[in-house]
C-alpha positions in Angstrom: 232.0 288.4 -49.8 234.9 288.0 -47.4 237.3 290.6 -46.2 240.8 290.4 -44.7 241.0 291.2 -41.0 243.7 291.4 -38.4 243.1 290.4 -34.8 245.6 291.0 -32.0 244.9 288.3 -29.4 246.4 287.8 -25.9 248.1 284.5 -25.5 249.5 283.3 -22.3 248.5 282.0 -18.8 248.8 283.0 -15.1 252.6 283.2 -15.5 252.5 285.8 -18.2 251.9 286.1 -22.0 251.8 288.5 -25.0 249.7 289.7 -27.8 250.0 287.9 -31.1 248.6 289.0 -34.4 246.6 286.8 -36.7 245.5 287.5 -40.2 242.3 285.9 -41.4 239.0 286.7 -43.1 235.5 287.7 -42.1 232.2 287.7 -43.9 229.1 289.9 -43.7 227.1 289.3 -40.6 229.8 287.7 -38.5 230.7 288.5 -34.9 234.1 288.6 -33.2 233.5 285.1 -31.8 233.2 283.7 -35.4 236.5 285.1 -36.3 238.1 283.8 -33.1 236.8 280.3 -34.0 238.2 280.6 -37.4 241.6 281.5 -36.1 241.3 278.6 -33.6 240.4 276.2 -36.3 243.0 277.2 -39.0 245.9 278.8 -37.2 245.9 278.3 -33.4 244.3 275.1 -32.4 245.4 275.6 -28.7 243.7 279.0 -28.4 241.6 278.9 -25.3 238.3 280.7 -25.4 235.1 280.2 -23.3 231.7 280.2 -25.1 228.5 278.3 -25.0 225.2 279.6 -26.4 226.5 282.1 -29.1 223.3 284.1 -28.5 224.2 286.5 -25.8 222.3 284.7 -23.1 225.0 282.5 -21.3 227.6 285.2 -20.6 230.5 282.8 -21.2 232.3 284.7 -24.0 233.2 287.9 -22.1 236.3 289.6 -23.2 237.8 293.0 -23.7 237.5 294.0 -27.4 239.5 297.0 -28.4 239.6 298.0 -24.7 235.8 297.7 -24.1 234.3 294.8 -22.1 231.9 293.0 -24.5 230.3 289.6 -25.3 232.2 288.4 -28.3 229.2 286.6 -29.7 227.2 289.9 -29.8 230.0 292.2 -31.1 229.6 292.5 -34.8 232.7 292.7 -37.0 231.1 295.7 -39.0 231.7 297.8 -35.9 235.3 298.1 -36.9 237.1 299.5 -39.9 238.3 296.8 -42.3 242.0 298.0 -42.0 241.8 298.2 -38.3 243.7 295.8 -36.0 241.2 294.5 -33.5 242.6 293.8 -30.0 241.1 290.9 -28.0 242.1 290.5 -24.4 240.9 288.6 -21.3 238.9 290.4 -18.7 241.5 292.4 -16.6 239.8 292.1 -13.2 240.1 288.3 -12.9 243.1 286.0 -12.9 243.9 284.6 -16.3 243.6 280.8 -16.7 244.8 280.7 -20.3 244.5 283.0 -23.3 241.0 284.5 -23.2 239.7 282.3 -20.4 239.7 283.9 -16.9 238.9 282.4 -13.4 235.8 284.0 -12.1 235.5 281.7 -9.1 235.7 284.7 -6.7 232.1 285.7 -7.8 230.7 282.4 -6.8 232.5 282.3 -3.6 231.1 285.6 -2.6 227.6 284.5 -3.7 227.7 281.8 -1.0 227.5 284.6 1.6 224.1 285.7 0.4 221.3 284.2 2.3 218.8 282.5 -0.1 215.2 283.4 -0.6 213.2 283.0 2.7 209.5 283.4 2.1 207.1 284.9 4.7 204.4 282.7 6.1 201.3 282.5 3.8 198.2 284.4 4.5 195.4 282.9 6.6 193.7 281.4 3.5 197.0 279.7 2.6 197.9 281.9 -0.3 200.6 284.5 -1.1 199.6 287.9 -2.5 201.8 290.5 -4.1 201.4 293.5 -6.4 202.5 293.2 -10.1 204.6 296.4 -9.7 206.7 294.7 -7.0 207.3 291.8 -9.3 208.2 294.0 -12.2 210.8 295.7 -10.0 212.7 292.5 -9.2 212.2 290.9 -12.6 214.8 293.2 -14.1 217.5 291.8 -11.9 216.7 288.2 -13.0 217.8 289.1 -16.5 221.4 288.9 -15.3 223.3 286.4 -17.4 226.4 286.4 -15.1 228.8 287.6 -17.8 230.6 289.6 -15.1 231.3 292.5 -17.5 230.0 294.8 -14.6 232.4 293.2 -12.2 235.3 293.7 -14.7 234.8 297.5 -15.1 234.2 298.3 -11.5 237.2 300.2 -10.6 236.9 299.4 -6.9 238.1 295.9 -7.6 239.6 296.4 -11.2 242.3 298.7 -9.8 242.7 297.5 -6.4 243.3 293.8 -5.8 243.1 294.2 -2.0 239.4 295.2 -2.3 238.3 291.9 -3.8 237.9 290.2 -0.5 235.8 293.1 0.9 233.8 294.3 -2.1 231.2 292.1 -3.6 230.6 294.2 -6.8 227.7 294.9 -9.0 226.7 291.4 -9.8 226.3 290.4 -6.2 224.5 293.6 -5.4 221.9 292.7 -8.1 221.6 289.3 -6.5 220.9 290.9 -3.1 218.5 293.4 -4.6 216.4 290.7 -6.2 216.0 289.2 -2.7 215.7 292.4 -0.6 213.1 294.0 -2.9 211.0 290.8 -3.2 207.7 291.5 -1.5 207.6 288.0 0.1 211.1 287.6 1.3 211.6 287.8 5.0 215.4 287.9 5.5 217.2 291.2 6.4 220.5 291.5 4.5 221.3 295.2 5.3 224.0 294.4 7.8 225.6 291.9 5.4 225.7 294.5 2.7 227.4 297.1 5.0 229.8 294.9 6.9 230.8 292.1 4.6 229.9 293.1 1.0 231.3 296.6 1.1 228.4 298.4 -0.3 229.6 301.7 1.0 232.7 301.5 -1.2 230.7 301.9 -4.4 230.7 305.5 -5.5 228.0 305.1 -8.2 229.9 306.0 -11.3 227.5 303.9 -13.3 230.3 302.2 -15.3 228.7 298.8 -14.5 225.4 299.9 -16.0 227.1 301.1 -19.2 228.5 297.7 -20.1 225.5 295.4 -19.1 224.4 293.5 -22.2 221.0 293.0 -20.7 220.5 296.8 -20.1 219.9 296.3 -16.3 220.0 299.7 -14.6 222.3 298.3 -12.0 223.3 301.6 -10.3 219.9 303.3 -10.3 217.6 300.5 -9.6 219.7 298.2 -7.3 222.8 299.8 -5.8 221.3 303.2 -4.9 218.1 301.8 -3.3 220.3 299.3 -1.4 222.5 302.2 -0.1 219.4 304.1 0.9 218.1 301.2 3.0 221.4 300.7 4.8 221.7 304.5 5.5 218.2 304.5 6.8 218.9 301.6 9.1 222.2 302.9 10.5 222.0 306.7 10.3 218.3 307.8 10.3 218.0 309.4 13.8 214.3 308.4 14.1 215.1 304.8 13.3 218.1 304.8 15.6 216.0 306.2 18.5 213.2 303.5 17.9 215.8 300.8 18.0 217.1 302.1 21.2 213.7 302.6 22.9 212.0 299.4 21.6 215.0 297.2 21.1 214.0 296.3 17.6 216.3 295.7 14.6 
């Protein structure tokens, strides 16, 4: 059984735009992306929307639905009242390309600064050994689908455009954590985190964790441990004295 529904969708480009209302129908079990596609097919053929898998695994269909960053393909229509006007807007933190499509190039440019995985030499018998607990720790970070919802809600860059060049954001911290905490990686990225990625600017409000569709504990399991490593490196008096006396980094 179908029901009438009203969506208020942002239409425009980098030069500006406005919200437009569309009346259509929705059926049991549908998600916001289904209704967007119906409007695109029947009323607004030029409506730009990015999507791919429609299964919550590609991160393409990120948008702000009723003010909350969500994956449209995983946001069921039955979350909303039938007489409610549902507002769908592009991610606020990134420049709008057109309609619901934003330009997230900045995230990939920042990712180029992160040194790739650099394995330690194998053991004398030619093998690598690691504990399962160490693998379990970094495996969580590999669940990231790069939907950039965490980047979108981070107020450090959402509310301050000037910070975007100096603050990598939660997604990139997850990337670094997956490497720094890998038991076989040999590269030290602590100075990169402090000097170029702006880790110290994060004040751990956990808003990034709250919107993660993969339920990655971004703040507790990645950002805070990274902060602890940087602080130990730069401000622990014992470590500082050892570096001075032994000349070690």
